[in-house]
PDBQT receptor file of N, H, CA, C and O in Angstrom, charges set to zero:
ATOM      1  N   MET A   1      79.151-114.037  31.763  1.00  0.00    +0.000 N 
ATOM      2  CA  MET A   1      78.607-112.748  32.134  1.00  0.00    +0.000 C 
ATOM      3  C   MET A   1      77.748-112.109  31.036  1.00  0.00    +0.000 C 
ATOM      4  O   MET A   1      76.810-111.391  31.383  1.00  0.00    +0.000 OA
ATOM      5  N   PRO A   2      77.998-112.317  29.751  1.00  0.00    +0.000 N 
ATOM      6  CA  PRO A   2      77.175-111.666  28.720  1.00  0.00    +0.000 C 
ATOM      7  C   PRO A   2      75.699-112.017  28.836  1.00  0.00    +0.000 C 
ATOM      8  O   PRO A   2      74.843-111.220  28.453  1.00  0.00    +0.000 OA
ATOM      9  N   VAL A   3      75.387-113.204  29.362  1.00  0.00    +0.000 N 
ATOM     10  H   VAL A   3      76.082-113.852  29.673  1.00  0.00    +0.000 HD
ATOM     11  CA  VAL A   3      73.985-113.594  29.504  1.00  0.00    +0.000 C 
ATOM     12  C   VAL A   3      73.274-112.666  30.470  1.00  0.00    +0.000 C 
ATOM     13  O   VAL A   3      72.133-112.284  30.210  1.00  0.00    +0.000 OA
ATOM     14  N   ARG A   4      73.887-112.297  31.547  1.00  0.00    +0.000 N 
ATOM     15  H   ARG A   4      74.814-112.607  31.759  1.00  0.00    +0.000 HD
ATOM     16  CA  ARG A   4      73.272-111.405  32.522  1.00  0.00    +0.000 C 
ATOM     17  C   ARG A   4      73.058-110.009  31.919  1.00  0.00    +0.000 C 
ATOM     18  O   ARG A   4      72.038-109.368  32.173  1.00  0.00    +0.000 OA
ATOM     19  N   ARG A   5      74.010-109.555  31.133  1.00  0.00    +0.000 N 
ATOM     20  H   ARG A   5      74.838-110.076  30.926  1.00  0.00    +0.000 HD
ATOM     21  CA  ARG A   5      73.875-108.229  30.538  1.00  0.00    +0.000 C 
ATOM     22  C   ARG A   5      72.653-108.176  29.620  1.00  0.00    +0.000 C 
ATOM     23  O   ARG A   5      71.903-107.201  29.657  1.00  0.00    +0.000 OA
ATOM     24  N   PHE A   6      72.443-109.193  28.807  1.00  0.00    +0.000 N 
ATOM     25  H   PHE A   6      73.052-109.986  28.777  1.00  0.00    +0.000 HD
ATOM     26  CA  PHE A   6      71.294-109.223  27.918  1.00  0.00    +0.000 C 
ATOM     27  C   PHE A   6      69.997-109.508  28.671  1.00  0.00    +0.000 C 
ATOM     28  O   PHE A   6      68.942-109.008  28.282  1.00  0.00    +0.000 OA
ATOM     29  N   ALA A   7      70.055-110.285  29.721  1.00  0.00    +0.000 N 
ATOM     30  H   ALA A   7      70.912-110.691  30.037  1.00  0.00    +0.000 HD
ATOM     31  CA  ALA A   7      68.859-110.601  30.495  1.00  0.00    +0.000 C 
ATOM     32  C   ALA A   7      68.360-109.380  31.260  1.00  0.00    +0.000 C 
ATOM     33  O   ALA A   7      67.162-109.265  31.518  1.00  0.00    +0.000 OA
ATOM     34  N   ALA A   8      69.247-108.480  31.621  1.00  0.00    +0.000 N 
ATOM     35  H   ALA A   8      70.220-108.574  31.411  1.00  0.00    +0.000 HD
ATOM     36  CA  ALA A   8      68.846-107.300  32.377  1.00  0.00    +0.000 C 
ATOM     37  C   ALA A   8      68.066-106.314  31.508  1.00  0.00    +0.000 C 
ATOM     38  O   ALA A   8      67.280-105.523  32.029  1.00  0.00    +0.000 OA
ATOM     39  N   CYS A   9      68.273-106.351  30.207  1.00  0.00    +0.000 N 
ATOM     40  H   CYS A   9      68.912-106.994  29.784  1.00  0.00    +0.000 HD
ATOM     41  CA  CYS A   9      67.620-105.414  29.306  1.00  0.00    +0.000 C 
ATOM     42  C   CYS A   9      67.089-106.174  28.079  1.00  0.00    +0.000 C 
ATOM     43  O   CYS A   9      67.667-106.064  26.997  1.00  0.00    +0.000 OA
ATOM     44  N   PRO A  10      66.005-106.938  28.229  1.00  0.00    +0.000 N 
ATOM     45  CA  PRO A  10      65.532-107.779  27.129  1.00  0.00    +0.000 C 
ATOM     46  C   PRO A  10      64.940-106.988  25.957  1.00  0.00    +0.000 C 
ATOM     47  O   PRO A  10      64.897-107.513  24.844  1.00  0.00    +0.000 OA
ATOM     48  N   ASP A  11      64.489-105.763  26.160  1.00  0.00    +0.000 N 
ATOM     49  H   ASP A  11      64.524-105.337  27.064  1.00  0.00    +0.000 HD
ATOM     50  CA  ASP A  11      63.883-104.978  25.088  1.00  0.00    +0.000 C 
ATOM     51  C   ASP A  11      64.797-103.831  24.660  1.00  0.00    +0.000 C 
ATOM     52  O   ASP A  11      64.351-102.695  24.504  1.00  0.00    +0.000 OA
ATOM     53  N   ALA A  12      66.064-104.137  24.476  1.00  0.00    +0.000 N 
ATOM     54  H   ALA A  12      66.427-105.061  24.603  1.00  0.00    +0.000 HD
ATOM     55  CA  ALA A  12      67.032-103.095  24.152  1.00  0.00    +0.000 C 
ATOM     56  C   ALA A  12      66.858-102.543  22.744  1.00  0.00    +0.000 C 
ATOM     57  O   ALA A  12      67.218-101.393  22.495  1.00  0.00    +0.000 OA
ATOM     58  N   GLY A  13      66.323-103.318  21.825  1.00  0.00    +0.000 N 
ATOM     59  H   GLY A  13      66.030-104.253  22.027  1.00  0.00    +0.000 HD
ATOM     60  CA  GLY A  13      66.178-102.861  20.440  1.00  0.00    +0.000 C 
ATOM     61  C   GLY A  13      64.982-103.499  19.771  1.00  0.00    +0.000 C 
ATOM     62  O   GLY A  13      64.314-104.369  20.329  1.00  0.00    +0.000 OA
ATOM     63  N   MET A  14      64.733-103.042  18.566  1.00  0.00    +0.000 N 
ATOM     64  H   MET A  14      65.275-102.335  18.112  1.00  0.00    +0.000 HD
ATOM     65  CA  MET A  14      63.598-103.585  17.820  1.00  0.00    +0.000 C 
ATOM     66  C   MET A  14      64.023-104.860  17.100  1.00  0.00    +0.000 C 
ATOM     67  O   MET A  14      65.167-104.992  16.665  1.00  0.00    +0.000 OA
ATOM     68  N   THR A  15      63.099-105.779  16.983  1.00  0.00    +0.000 N 
ATOM     69  H   THR A  15      62.170-105.671  17.336  1.00  0.00    +0.000 HD
ATOM     70  CA  THR A  15      63.367-106.991  16.230  1.00  0.00    +0.000 C 
ATOM     71  C   THR A  15      63.020-106.756  14.767  1.00  0.00    +0.000 C 
ATOM     72  O   THR A  15      62.453-105.723  14.410  1.00  0.00    +0.000 OA
ATOM     73  N   THR A  16      63.360-107.706  13.942  1.00  0.00    +0.000 N 
ATOM     74  H   THR A  16      63.821-108.544  14.232  1.00  0.00    +0.000 HD
ATOM     75  CA  THR A  16      63.097-107.584  12.513  1.00  0.00    +0.000 C 
ATOM     76  C   THR A  16      61.607-107.437  12.240  1.00  0.00    +0.000 C 
ATOM     77  O   THR A  16      61.215-106.658  11.371  1.00  0.00    +0.000 OA
ATOM     78  N   ALA A  17      60.788-108.156  12.951  1.00  0.00    +0.000 N 
ATOM     79  H   ALA A  17      61.106-108.789  13.657  1.00  0.00    +0.000 HD
ATOM     80  CA  ALA A  17      59.338-108.057  12.753  1.00  0.00    +0.000 C 
ATOM     81  C   ALA A  17      58.830-106.665  13.116  1.00  0.00    +0.000 C 
ATOM     82  O   ALA A  17      57.951-106.133  12.438  1.00  0.00    +0.000 OA
ATOM     83  N   GLU A  18      59.365-106.079  14.163  1.00  0.00    +0.000 N 
ATOM     84  H   GLU A  18      60.079-106.511  14.714  1.00  0.00    +0.000 HD
ATOM     85  CA  GLU A  18      58.951-104.734  14.547  1.00  0.00    +0.000 C 
ATOM     86  C   GLU A  18      59.381-103.719  13.498  1.00  0.00    +0.000 C 
ATOM     87  O   GLU A  18      58.641-102.777  13.214  1.00  0.00    +0.000 OA
ATOM     88  N   TYR A  19      60.554-103.893  12.923  1.00  0.00    +0.000 N 
ATOM     89  H   TYR A  19      61.155-104.658  13.154  1.00  0.00    +0.000 HD
ATOM     90  CA  TYR A  19      60.988-103.013  11.838  1.00  0.00    +0.000 C 
ATOM     91  C   TYR A  19      60.056-103.153  10.639  1.00  0.00    +0.000 C 
ATOM     92  O   TYR A  19      59.703-102.158  10.005  1.00  0.00    +0.000 OA
ATOM     93  N   ALA A  20      59.661-104.373  10.331  1.00  0.00    +0.000 N 
ATOM     94  H   ALA A  20      59.948-105.181  10.846  1.00  0.00    +0.000 HD
ATOM     95  CA  ALA A  20      58.771-104.605   9.196  1.00  0.00    +0.000 C 
ATOM     96  C   ALA A  20      57.416-103.940   9.423  1.00  0.00    +0.000 C 
ATOM     97  O   ALA A  20      56.881-103.306   8.514  1.00  0.00    +0.000 OA
ATOM     98  N   VAL A  21      56.862-104.074  10.608  1.00  0.00    +0.000 N 
ATOM     99  H   VAL A  21      57.296-104.589  11.347  1.00  0.00    +0.000 HD
ATOM    100  CA  VAL A  21      55.578-103.448  10.920  1.00  0.00    +0.000 C 
ATOM    101  C   VAL A  21      55.708-101.929  10.878  1.00  0.00    +0.000 C 
ATOM    102  O   VAL A  21      54.822-101.248  10.363  1.00  0.00    +0.000 OA
ATOM    103  N   GLY A  22      56.788-101.400  11.408  1.00  0.00    +0.000 N 
ATOM    104  H   GLY A  22      57.508-101.953  11.827  1.00  0.00    +0.000 HD
ATOM    105  CA  GLY A  22      57.014 -99.958  11.362  1.00  0.00    +0.000 C 
ATOM    106  C   GLY A  22      57.155 -99.452   9.939  1.00  0.00    +0.000 C 
ATOM    107  O   GLY A  22      56.644 -98.381   9.612  1.00  0.00    +0.000 OA
ATOM    108  N   THR A  23      57.834-100.197   9.094  1.00  0.00    +0.000 N 
ATOM    109  H   THR A  23      58.249-101.067   9.359  1.00  0.00    +0.000 HD
ATOM    110  CA  THR A  23      58.009 -99.814   7.693  1.00  0.00    +0.000 C 
ATOM    111  C   THR A  23      56.685 -99.844   6.950  1.00  0.00    +0.000 C 
ATOM    112  O   THR A  23      56.392 -98.933   6.176  1.00  0.00    +0.000 OA
ATOM    113  N   VAL A  24      55.891-100.861   7.171  1.00  0.00    +0.000 N 
ATOM    114  H   VAL A  24      56.129-101.601   7.800  1.00  0.00    +0.000 HD
ATOM    115  CA  VAL A  24      54.581-100.954   6.519  1.00  0.00    +0.000 C 
ATOM    116  C   VAL A  24      53.676 -99.812   6.985  1.00  0.00    +0.000 C 
ATOM    117  O   VAL A  24      52.957 -99.223   6.177  1.00  0.00    +0.000 OA
ATOM    118  N   ALA A  25      53.707 -99.498   8.267  1.00  0.00    +0.000 N 
ATOM    119  H   ALA A  25      54.290 -99.976   8.924  1.00  0.00    +0.000 HD
ATOM    120  CA  ALA A  25      52.892 -98.393   8.782  1.00  0.00    +0.000 C 
ATOM    121  C   ALA A  25      53.342 -97.064   8.179  1.00  0.00    +0.000 C 
ATOM    122  O   ALA A  25      52.503 -96.239   7.819  1.00  0.00    +0.000 OA
ATOM    123  N   ALA A  26      54.638 -96.847   8.064  1.00  0.00    +0.000 N 
ATOM    124  H   ALA A  26      55.320 -97.518   8.357  1.00  0.00    +0.000 HD
ATOM    125  CA  ALA A  26      55.150 -95.614   7.468  1.00  0.00    +0.000 C 
ATOM    126  C   ALA A  26      54.760 -95.510   5.999  1.00  0.00    +0.000 C 
ATOM    127  O   ALA A  26      54.407 -94.430   5.525  1.00  0.00    +0.000 OA
ATOM    128  N   CYS A  27      54.821 -96.613   5.286  1.00  0.00    +0.000 N 
ATOM    129  H   CYS A  27      55.108 -97.490   5.671  1.00  0.00    +0.000 HD
ATOM    130  CA  CYS A  27      54.414 -96.616   3.870  1.00  0.00    +0.000 C 
ATOM    131  C   CYS A  27      52.922 -96.345   3.734  1.00  0.00    +0.000 C 
ATOM    132  O   CYS A  27      52.509 -95.620   2.829  1.00  0.00    +0.000 OA
ATOM    133  N   GLY A  28      52.124 -96.903   4.601  1.00  0.00    +0.000 N 
ATOM    134  H   GLY A  28      52.460 -97.492   5.336  1.00  0.00    +0.000 HD
ATOM    135  CA  GLY A  28      50.687 -96.647   4.579  1.00  0.00    +0.000 C 
ATOM    136  C   GLY A  28      50.377 -95.190   4.856  1.00  0.00    +0.000 C 
ATOM    137  O   GLY A  28      49.531 -94.593   4.190  1.00  0.00    +0.000 OA
ATOM    138  N   PHE A  29      51.054 -94.620   5.830  1.00  0.00    +0.000 N 
ATOM    139  H   PHE A  29      51.742 -95.105   6.370  1.00  0.00    +0.000 HD
ATOM    140  CA  PHE A  29      50.860 -93.204   6.146  1.00  0.00    +0.000 C 
ATOM    141  C   PHE A  29      51.286 -92.328   4.972  1.00  0.00    +0.000 C 
ATOM    142  O   PHE A  29      50.618 -91.344   4.653  1.00  0.00    +0.000 OA
ATOM    143  N   ALA A  30      52.395 -92.682   4.332  1.00  0.00    +0.000 N 
ATOM    144  H   ALA A  30      52.938 -93.481   4.591  1.00  0.00    +0.000 HD
ATOM    145  CA  ALA A  30      52.875 -91.917   3.176  1.00  0.00    +0.000 C 
ATOM    146  C   ALA A  30      51.877 -91.995   2.025  1.00  0.00    +0.000 C 
ATOM    147  O   ALA A  30      51.657 -91.003   1.331  1.00  0.00    +0.000 OA
ATOM    148  N   ALA A  31      51.276 -93.154   1.816  1.00  0.00    +0.000 N 
ATOM    149  H   ALA A  31      51.454 -93.961   2.379  1.00  0.00    +0.000 HD
ATOM    150  CA  ALA A  31      50.290 -93.301   0.743  1.00  0.00    +0.000 C 
ATOM    151  C   ALA A  31      49.051 -92.447   1.005  1.00  0.00    +0.000 C 
ATOM    152  O   ALA A  31      48.533 -91.801   0.094  1.00  0.00    +0.000 OA
ATOM    153  N   VAL A  32      48.584 -92.446   2.238  1.00  0.00    +0.000 N 
ATOM    154  H   VAL A  32      49.005 -92.971   2.978  1.00  0.00    +0.000 HD
ATOM    155  CA  VAL A  32      47.417 -91.625   2.590  1.00  0.00    +0.000 C 
ATOM    156  C   VAL A  32      47.756 -90.147   2.445  1.00  0.00    +0.000 C 
ATOM    157  O   VAL A  32      46.960 -89.379   1.906  1.00  0.00    +0.000 OA
ATOM    158  N   LEU A  33      48.923 -89.746   2.918  1.00  0.00    +0.000 N 
ATOM    159  H   LEU A  33      49.571 -90.370   3.356  1.00  0.00    +0.000 HD
ATOM    160  CA  LEU A  33      49.343 -88.352   2.808  1.00  0.00    +0.000 C 
ATOM    161  C   LEU A  33      49.468 -87.931   1.343  1.00  0.00    +0.000 C 
ATOM    162  O   LEU A  33      49.083 -86.818   0.987  1.00  0.00    +0.000 OA
ATOM    163  N   TYR A  34      49.999 -88.805   0.497  1.00  0.00    +0.000 N 
ATOM    164  H   TYR A  34      50.312 -89.710   0.786  1.00  0.00    +0.000 HD
ATOM    165  CA  TYR A  34      50.125 -88.512  -0.930  1.00  0.00    +0.000 C 
ATOM    166  C   TYR A  34      48.747 -88.311  -1.554  1.00  0.00    +0.000 C 
ATOM    167  O   TYR A  34      48.552 -87.381  -2.337  1.00  0.00    +0.000 OA
ATOM    168  N   LYS A  35      47.794 -89.172  -1.215  1.00  0.00    +0.000 N 
ATOM    169  H   LYS A  35      47.953 -89.927  -0.579  1.00  0.00    +0.000 HD
ATOM    170  CA  LYS A  35      46.439 -89.043  -1.759  1.00  0.00    +0.000 C 
ATOM    171  C   LYS A  35      45.796 -87.735  -1.320  1.00  0.00    +0.000 C 
ATOM    172  O   LYS A  35      45.111 -87.086  -2.110  1.00  0.00    +0.000 OA
ATOM    173  N   VAL A  36      46.010 -87.342  -0.072  1.00  0.00    +0.000 N 
ATOM    174  H   VAL A  36      46.567 -87.869   0.570  1.00  0.00    +0.000 HD
ATOM    175  CA  VAL A  36      45.419 -86.101   0.431  1.00  0.00    +0.000 C 
ATOM    176  C   VAL A  36      46.039 -84.898  -0.275  1.00  0.00    +0.000 C 
ATOM    177  O   VAL A  36      45.328 -84.001  -0.728  1.00  0.00    +0.000 OA
ATOM    178  N   VAL A  37      47.368 -84.885  -0.366  1.00  0.00    +0.000 N 
ATOM    179  H   VAL A  37      47.946 -85.614   0.001  1.00  0.00    +0.000 HD
ATOM    180  CA  VAL A  37      48.053 -83.736  -0.957  1.00  0.00    +0.000 C 
ATOM    181  C   VAL A  37      47.757 -83.610  -2.449  1.00  0.00    +0.000 C 
ATOM    182  O   VAL A  37      47.684 -82.496  -2.969  1.00  0.00    +0.000 OA
ATOM    183  N   THR A  38      47.589 -84.722  -3.137  1.00  0.00    +0.000 N 
ATOM    184  H   THR A  38      47.649 -85.626  -2.715  1.00  0.00    +0.000 HD
ATOM    185  CA  THR A  38      47.333 -84.672  -4.576  1.00  0.00    +0.000 C 
ATOM    186  C   THR A  38      45.840 -84.602  -4.901  1.00  0.00    +0.000 C 
ATOM    187  O   THR A  38      45.466 -84.611  -6.074  1.00  0.00    +0.000 OA
ATOM    188  N   SER A  39      44.995 -84.533  -3.891  1.00  0.00    +0.000 N 
ATOM    189  H   SER A  39      45.300 -84.526  -2.938  1.00  0.00    +0.000 HD
ATOM    190  CA  SER A  39      43.561 -84.420  -4.158  1.00  0.00    +0.000 C 
ATOM    191  C   SER A  39      43.259 -83.061  -4.780  1.00  0.00    +0.000 C 
ATOM    192  O   SER A  39      44.027 -82.112  -4.625  1.00  0.00    +0.000 OA
ATOM    193  N   GLU A  40      42.149 -82.978  -5.473  1.00  0.00    +0.000 N 
ATOM    194  H   GLU A  40      41.525 -83.749  -5.599  1.00  0.00    +0.000 HD
ATOM    195  CA  GLU A  40      41.780 -81.759  -6.187  1.00  0.00    +0.000 C 
ATOM    196  C   GLU A  40      41.592 -80.576  -5.240  1.00  0.00    +0.000 C 
ATOM    197  O   GLU A  40      42.007 -79.460  -5.556  1.00  0.00    +0.000 OA
ATOM    198  N   ALA A  41      40.980 -80.805  -4.096  1.00  0.00    +0.000 N 
ATOM    199  H   ALA A  41      40.643 -81.711  -3.840  1.00  0.00    +0.000 HD
ATOM    200  CA  ALA A  41      40.725 -79.720  -3.140  1.00  0.00    +0.000 C 
ATOM    201  C   ALA A  41      42.030 -79.141  -2.598  1.00  0.00    +0.000 C 
ATOM    202  O   ALA A  41      42.197 -77.922  -2.550  1.00  0.00    +0.000 OA
ATOM    203  N   VAL A  42      42.942 -79.999  -2.194  1.00  0.00    +0.000 N 
ATOM    204  H   VAL A  42      42.807 -80.989  -2.233  1.00  0.00    +0.000 HD
ATOM    205  CA  VAL A  42      44.200 -79.526  -1.624  1.00  0.00    +0.000 C 
ATOM    206  C   VAL A  42      45.070 -78.900  -2.709  1.00  0.00    +0.000 C 
ATOM    207  O   VAL A  42      45.716 -77.881  -2.463  1.00  0.00    +0.000 OA
ATOM    208  N   SER A  43      45.100 -79.486  -3.899  1.00  0.00    +0.000 N 
ATOM    209  H   SER A  43      44.575 -80.314  -4.099  1.00  0.00    +0.000 HD
ATOM    210  CA  SER A  43      45.882 -78.907  -4.997  1.00  0.00    +0.000 C 
ATOM    211  C   SER A  43      45.379 -77.510  -5.345  1.00  0.00    +0.000 C 
ATOM    212  O   SER A  43      46.168 -76.599  -5.592  1.00  0.00    +0.000 OA
ATOM    213  N   GLY A  44      44.060 -77.353  -5.361  1.00  0.00    +0.000 N 
ATOM    214  H   GLY A  44      43.419 -78.094  -5.160  1.00  0.00    +0.000 HD
ATOM    215  CA  GLY A  44      43.487 -76.035  -5.635  1.00  0.00    +0.000 C 
ATOM    216  C   GLY A  44      43.831 -75.030  -4.561  1.00  0.00    +0.000 C 
ATOM    217  O   GLY A  44      44.139 -73.877  -4.860  1.00  0.00    +0.000 OA
ATOM    218  N   ALA A  45      43.782 -75.457  -3.315  1.00  0.00    +0.000 N 
ATOM    219  H   ALA A  45      43.532 -76.394  -3.072  1.00  0.00    +0.000 HD
ATOM    220  CA  ALA A  45      44.114 -74.556  -2.208  1.00  0.00    +0.000 C 
ATOM    221  C   ALA A  45      45.583 -74.135  -2.268  1.00  0.00    +0.000 C 
ATOM    222  O   ALA A  45      45.913 -72.976  -2.016  1.00  0.00    +0.000 OA
ATOM    223  N   ILE A  46      46.454 -75.076  -2.600  1.00  0.00    +0.000 N 
ATOM    224  H   ILE A  46      46.186 -76.017  -2.805  1.00  0.00    +0.000 HD
ATOM    225  CA  ILE A  46      47.885 -74.743  -2.706  1.00  0.00    +0.000 C 
ATOM    226  C   ILE A  46      48.113 -73.797  -3.880  1.00  0.00    +0.000 C 
ATOM    227  O   ILE A  46      48.898 -72.855  -3.770  1.00  0.00    +0.000 OA
ATOM    228  N   ALA A  47      47.437 -74.035  -4.996  1.00  0.00    +0.000 N 
ATOM    229  H   ALA A  47      46.800 -74.800  -5.085  1.00  0.00    +0.000 HD
ATOM    230  CA  ALA A  47      47.583 -73.159  -6.161  1.00  0.00    +0.000 C 
ATOM    231  C   ALA A  47      47.107 -71.743  -5.830  1.00  0.00    +0.000 C 
ATOM    232  O   ALA A  47      47.767 -70.773  -6.203  1.00  0.00    +0.000 OA
ATOM    233  N   LYS A  48      45.983 -71.611  -5.143  1.00  0.00    +0.000 N 
ATOM    234  H   LYS A  48      45.448 -72.400  -4.840  1.00  0.00    +0.000 HD
ATOM    235  CA  LYS A  48      45.489 -70.290  -4.746  1.00  0.00    +0.000 C 
ATOM    236  C   LYS A  48      46.468 -69.598  -3.803  1.00  0.00    +0.000 C 
ATOM    237  O   LYS A  48      46.705 -68.395  -3.918  1.00  0.00    +0.000 OA
ATOM    238  N   LEU A  49      47.029 -70.355  -2.879  1.00  0.00    +0.000 N 
ATOM    239  H   LEU A  49      46.836 -71.332  -2.785  1.00  0.00    +0.000 HD
ATOM    240  CA  LEU A  49      47.989 -69.800  -1.938  1.00  0.00    +0.000 C 
ATOM    241  C   LEU A  49      49.224 -69.273  -2.667  1.00  0.00    +0.000 C 
ATOM    242  O   LEU A  49      49.710 -68.185  -2.361  1.00  0.00    +0.000 OA
ATOM    243  N   VAL A  50      49.726 -70.036  -3.621  1.00  0.00    +0.000 N 
ATOM    244  H   VAL A  50      49.331 -70.920  -3.869  1.00  0.00    +0.000 HD
ATOM    245  CA  VAL A  50      50.903 -69.611  -4.380  1.00  0.00    +0.000 C 
ATOM    246  C   VAL A  50      50.570 -68.379  -5.222  1.00  0.00    +0.000 C 
ATOM    247  O   VAL A  50      51.362 -67.439  -5.286  1.00  0.00    +0.000 OA
ATOM    248  N   GLU A  51      49.403 -68.381  -5.867  1.00  0.00    +0.000 N 
ATOM    249  H   GLU A  51      48.760 -69.144  -5.815  1.00  0.00    +0.000 HD
ATOM    250  CA  GLU A  51      48.993 -67.228  -6.670  1.00  0.00    +0.000 C 
ATOM    251  C   GLU A  51      48.887 -65.969  -5.808  1.00  0.00    +0.000 C 
ATOM    252  O   GLU A  51      49.350 -64.900  -6.204  1.00  0.00    +0.000 OA
ATOM    253  N   ARG A  52      48.278 -66.102  -4.634  1.00  0.00    +0.000 N 
ATOM    254  H   ARG A  52      47.902 -66.971  -4.312  1.00  0.00    +0.000 HD
ATOM    255  CA  ARG A  52      48.154 -64.963  -3.724  1.00  0.00    +0.000 C 
ATOM    256  C   ARG A  52      49.516 -64.456  -3.284  1.00  0.00    +0.000 C 
ATOM    257  O   ARG A  52      49.733 -63.248  -3.188  1.00  0.00    +0.000 OA
ATOM    258  N   ALA A  53      50.434 -65.380  -3.017  1.00  0.00    +0.000 N 
ATOM    259  H   ALA A  53      50.257 -66.361  -3.096  1.00  0.00    +0.000 HD
ATOM    260  CA  ALA A  53      51.778 -64.985  -2.578  1.00  0.00    +0.000 C 
ATOM    261  C   ALA A  53      52.530 -64.270  -3.692  1.00  0.00    +0.000 C 
ATOM    262  O   ALA A  53      53.295 -63.343  -3.429  1.00  0.00    +0.000 OA
ATOM    263  N   LEU A  54      52.318 -64.693  -4.925  1.00  0.00    +0.000 N 
ATOM    264  H   LEU A  54      51.696 -65.447  -5.138  1.00  0.00    +0.000 HD
ATOM    265  CA  LEU A  54      53.018 -64.054  -6.046  1.00  0.00    +0.000 C 
ATOM    266  C   LEU A  54      52.402 -62.715  -6.431  1.00  0.00    +0.000 C 
ATOM    267  O   LEU A  54      53.079 -61.874  -7.022  1.00  0.00    +0.000 OA
ATOM    268  N   ASP A  55      51.139 -62.505  -6.107  1.00  0.00    +0.000 N 
ATOM    269  H   ASP A  55      50.589 -63.188  -5.627  1.00  0.00    +0.000 HD
ATOM    270  CA  ASP A  55      50.459 -61.260  -6.437  1.00  0.00    +0.000 C 
ATOM    271  C   ASP A  55      50.686 -60.138  -5.423  1.00  0.00    +0.000 C 
ATOM    272  O   ASP A  55      50.267 -59.004  -5.655  1.00  0.00    +0.000 OA
ATOM    273  N   VAL A  56      51.333 -60.439  -4.323  1.00  0.00    +0.000 N 
ATOM    274  H   VAL A  56      51.673 -61.360  -4.135  1.00  0.00    +0.000 HD
ATOM    275  CA  VAL A  56      51.571 -59.439  -3.290  1.00  0.00    +0.000 C 
ATOM    276  C   VAL A  56      52.583 -58.427  -3.798  1.00  0.00    +0.000 C 
ATOM    277  O   VAL A  56      53.657 -58.794  -4.274  1.00  0.00    +0.000 OA
ATOM    278  N   GLY A  57      52.236 -57.156  -3.695  1.00  0.00    +0.000 N 
ATOM    279  H   GLY A  57      51.364 -56.858  -3.308  1.00  0.00    +0.000 HD
ATOM    280  CA  GLY A  57      53.146 -56.113  -4.134  1.00  0.00    +0.000 C 
ATOM    281  C   GLY A  57      54.063 -55.665  -3.023  1.00  0.00    +0.000 C 
ATOM    282  O   GLY A  57      53.658 -55.589  -1.863  1.00  0.00    +0.000 OA
ATOM    283  N   PHE A  58      55.279 -55.371  -3.369  1.00  0.00    +0.000 N 
ATOM    284  H   PHE A  58      55.608 -55.432  -4.311  1.00  0.00    +0.000 HD
ATOM    285  CA  PHE A  58      56.250 -54.926  -2.366  1.00  0.00    +0.000 C 
ATOM    286  C   PHE A  58      56.538 -53.476  -2.526  1.00  0.00    +0.000 C 
ATOM    287  O   PHE A  58      57.335 -52.918  -1.771  1.00  0.00    +0.000 OA
TER     288      PHE A  58
């Protein structure tokens, strides 16, 4: 009977290759995001935002 249970749902989980591709894609996305966030333009914008937030009087 176990054969029928597995045959009824052949795509129940990810295979090792799919995990590897997903991991590589996530690492690639993280690398691109890191480059964007650490770029001079974005760093300057974040610094200005923090300065503006700290200069607000209550």
